[in-house]
C-alpha positions as CSV (number, residue, x, y, z in Angstrom):
1,M,-15.1,12.1,-5.3
2,I,-13.3,12.0,-2.0
3,E,-10.3,14.1,-1.8
4,P,-7.4,14.3,0.7
5,T,-7.0,17.4,2.8
6,E,-3.4,16.5,4.0
7,I,-0.9,14.0,3.0
8,R,2.3,13.4,5.0
9,L,5.2,11.0,4.2
10,K,6.8,9.9,7.4
11,K,9.9,8.2,6.0
12,A,11.6,7.3,9.3
13,E,8.3,5.7,10.6
14,K,7.9,4.1,7.1
15,R,4.2,5.3,6.7
16,L,2.0,7.6,4.8
17,E,-0.4,9.7,6.8
18,I,-3.5,10.8,4.8
19,S,-6.5,12.9,5.9
20,F,-9.7,13.2,3.9
21,A,-12.3,15.9,3.4
22,D,-14.9,13.3,5.0
23,G,-13.0,13.7,8.4
24,T,-11.4,10.3,8.1
25,A,-7.6,10.1,8.6
26,F,-5.3,6.9,8.2
27,R,-1.7,5.9,9.0
28,L,-1.0,3.5,6.2
29,P,2.4,1.4,6.7
30,A,4.8,1.2,3.7
31,E,4.6,-2.5,3.9
32,Y,0.8,-2.4,3.6
33,L,0.8,0.1,0.7
34,R,3.4,-2.1,-1.0
35,I,1.6,-5.5,-0.8
36,E,-1.6,-3.7,-1.8
37,S,-0.2,-1.8,-4.8
38,P,-2.7,-1.2,-7.5
39,S,0.0,-2.1,-10.1
40,A,-0.3,-4.9,-12.7
41,E,2.7,-6.6,-11.0
42,V,0.6,-7.1,-7.9
43,Q,-2.9,-7.0,-9.0
44,G,-2.3,-9.0,-12.2
45,H,-4.2,-8.3,-15.4
46,G,-7.4,-9.8,-14.7
47,P,-9.6,-11.7,-12.2
48,G,-7.7,-14.2,-10.2
49,E,-4.2,-13.1,-11.2
50,R,-3.4,-11.2,-7.9
51,K,0.1,-11.9,-6.7
52,L,1.0,-12.6,-3.0
53,V,3.9,-10.3,-2.1
54,A,6.1,-11.6,0.7
55,G,9.2,-10.4,2.4
56,R,8.4,-6.8,2.5
57,M,8.6,-6.2,6.3
58,H,11.3,-3.6,6.0
59,V,10.2,-1.8,2.9
60,G,10.3,2.0,3.0
61,I,9.0,4.8,0.8
62,L,11.5,6.9,-1.2
63,E,9.0,9.5,-2.4
64,I,5.4,10.2,-3.5
65,E,4.7,12.1,-6.5
66,P,1.3,13.6,-7.5
67,V,-0.4,12.2,-10.6
68,G,-3.0,14.9,-11.9
69,N,-5.5,15.8,-9.3
70,Y,-6.8,12.4,-8.4
71,A,-3.7,10.3,-7.3
72,I,-0.1,9.7,-6.1
73,R,2.6,7.5,-7.4
74,I,4.6,5.9,-4.6
75,A,8.2,4.8,-5.0
76,F,9.4,2.2,-2.6
77,D,12.9,1.5,-1.7
78,D,12.6,-2.1,-3.1
79,L,12.4,-0.3,-6.5
80,H,8.7,-0.8,-7.0
81,D,7.2,2.4,-8.3
82,T,4.4,1.5,-11.0
83,G,1.3,1.7,-8.6
84,I,-1.0,4.7,-9.2
85,Y,-2.9,5.1,-5.8
86,T,-6.0,7.1,-6.4
87,W,-7.6,9.0,-3.6
88,E,-10.5,6.6,-3.6
89,Y,-8.2,3.5,-3.4
90,L,-6.2,5.2,-0.6
91,H,-9.5,5.8,1.3
92,Q,-10.6,2.2,0.8
93,L,-7.2,0.9,2.0
94,G,-7.6,3.0,5.1
95,R,-11.1,1.8,5.7
96,E,-10.4,-1.8,5.2
97,Q,-6.9,-1.9,6.7
98,N,-7.6,-4.3,9.5
99,K,-9.5,-6.8,7.2
100,R,-7.0,-6.7,4.4
101,W,-4.0,-7.1,6.8
102,R,-5.5,-10.0,8.4
103,A,-6.3,-11.7,5.0
104,Y,-2.6,-11.0,4.0
105,L,-1.2,-12.6,7.1
106,D,-3.5,-15.7,6.6
107,A,-2.5,-15.9,2.9
108,L,1.3,-15.8,3.9
109,A,0.8,-18.5,6.5
110,A,-1.2,-20.8,4.1
111,A,1.6,-20.3,1.5
112,G,4.4,-21.0,4.0
113,L,5.9,-17.4,3.4
114,S,6.9,-14.7,5.6
115,R,6.9,-10.9,5.9
116,D,10.5,-11.2,6.8
117,P,12.6,-11.3,3.6
118,R,15.4,-13.3,5.5
119,A,13.1,-16.1,6.3
120,K,13.7,-19.4,4.7
């Protein structure tokens, strides 16, 4: 199992910085973590049920809370707090950040949605 060596919440910058024992380190924006939440609210309860989360450009992180020795729970300032982010999932989000972000932007455009919550 991959484990973090350091986790830092940068509230003002709206990001989580995490370093792992394998030498990798990632800066994960709050918006990215929110739209990729492992919660059922975002992922759905089965294949093909994933929800596209729009309008989270300004979301921040209120707090992070340890869950056992394997994960953290992230509470966002839009009151979403049900996702449990395992070390493995956080590492995967870091590794796949560029690909996942591009897919998200493409999906928003295809759906006529925006990152900006004020967009009509």
